[in-house]
C-alpha positions in Angstrom: -0.1 -0.1 -0.2 1.5 3.4 -1.3 0.7 6.6 0.6 1.1 10.0 -1.8 1.7 12.5 0.7 2.9 15.4 -1.1 4.4 15.5 -4.8 1.6 14.2 -7.4 2.9 13.4 -11.4 0.1 12.8 -14.0 2.1 12.0 -17.6 0.2 10.3 -20.4 -1.7 10.3 -23.5 -4.4 12.3 -22.8 -5.6 13.2 -26.4 -5.7 17.6 -25.5 -3.6 19.6 -27.1 -2.1 21.6 -24.6 -0.9 24.0 -27.3 -4.4 25.1 -29.1 -6.4 26.6 -26.8 -10.0 25.3 -26.6 -12.6 23.9 -24.6 -11.6 21.0 -24.1 -8.1 21.9 -23.0 -9.7 24.8 -20.9 -12.4 21.8 -19.2 -8.9 20.1 -18.0 -6.6 22.7 -17.0 -9.8 23.7 -15.0 -9.5 20.2 -13.7 -6.0 20.1 -12.7 -5.7 23.3 -11.1 -8.1 22.4 -8.5 -4.9 19.9 -7.3 -3.1 22.2 -7.9 -1.9 20.6 -11.1 -0.4 22.4 -14.7 1.5 21.2 -17.9 4.9 21.3 -18.2 5.0 20.1 -21.3 5.3 23.1 -23.7 7.1 21.8 -27.1 5.1 19.1 -29.9 5.2 15.9 -28.5 3.3 14.5 -32.0 3.9 15.2 -35.8 1.4 13.6 -38.3 2.2 15.4 -42.1 1.7 18.6 -41.5 0.8 19.0 -38.0 2.4 18.7 -34.6 0.7 18.8 -31.2 1.1 18.1 -27.2 -1.0 15.5 -26.2 1.2 13.2 -23.9 1.6 15.6 -20.8 2.9 16.0 -17.6 1.2 17.2 -14.5 2.7 18.9 -12.0 2.8 21.4 -8.8 5.0 23.6 -9.5 4.2 25.6 -5.9 5.9 22.4 -5.0 8.7 22.0 -7.7 10.9 24.9 -8.4 13.3 23.5 -9.7 12.3 21.3 -12.8 13.2 20.8 -17.1 11.3 19.0 -19.4 13.1 17.4 -22.5 11.8 15.9 -25.6 13.5 12.7 -27.0 13.0 12.5 -30.8 13.1 9.2 -31.3 12.5 8.2 -34.9 10.3 5.5 -34.7 7.0 6.7 -34.9 4.5 9.7 -34.7 5.7 10.0 -31.1 8.3 11.9 -29.3 8.8 10.9 -25.3 10.1 13.2 -22.5 11.7 13.2 -20.0 11.8 15.1 -16.8 14.4 15.7 -14.4 12.6 16.7 -10.8 15.4 18.8 -8.5 12.8 19.0 -5.1 14.6 16.6 -2.7 17.6 17.2 -0.3 19.7 14.4 0.9 18.0 14.9 3.9 14.7 14.5 2.1 15.1 11.0 -0.1 15.7 8.9 2.8 11.6 9.1 3.9 10.5 9.7 0.0 8.4 6.8 -1.2 7.7 6.4 -4.7 4.3 5.0 -6.1 3.3 3.9 -9.5 -0.6 4.2 -10.4 -1.3 2.6 -13.2 -4.7 1.8 -15.2 -5.7 1.2 -18.5 -9.9 0.3 -19.8 -10.5 -2.1 -22.3 -13.9 -2.3 -24.2 -15.5 -5.0 -23.9 -15.8 -6.5 -27.0 -19.7 -8.3 -27.7 
């Protein structure tokens, strides 16, 4: 059992382009801001033909994580690029009491 005490990171393919202002983006932003989470990927993560979008994103609490860096990883294998996040929030005394939690959930449709 893992209990989240402080920092929360959400990342993944949310199918909402964070580079464009629209209703879906505004709704997602409002929901995440209610938990003090903000989008930090400000570059395209998907390119297809003549368009690009940022639908793969990382959301963090920037009030608790003051120093961070997000780097695109262009692999050339697909139309999607990976992102690496470097968080510099912990000092040596904090790492002894820090627990990492990994939650994954995927909803698979039932075929009838």
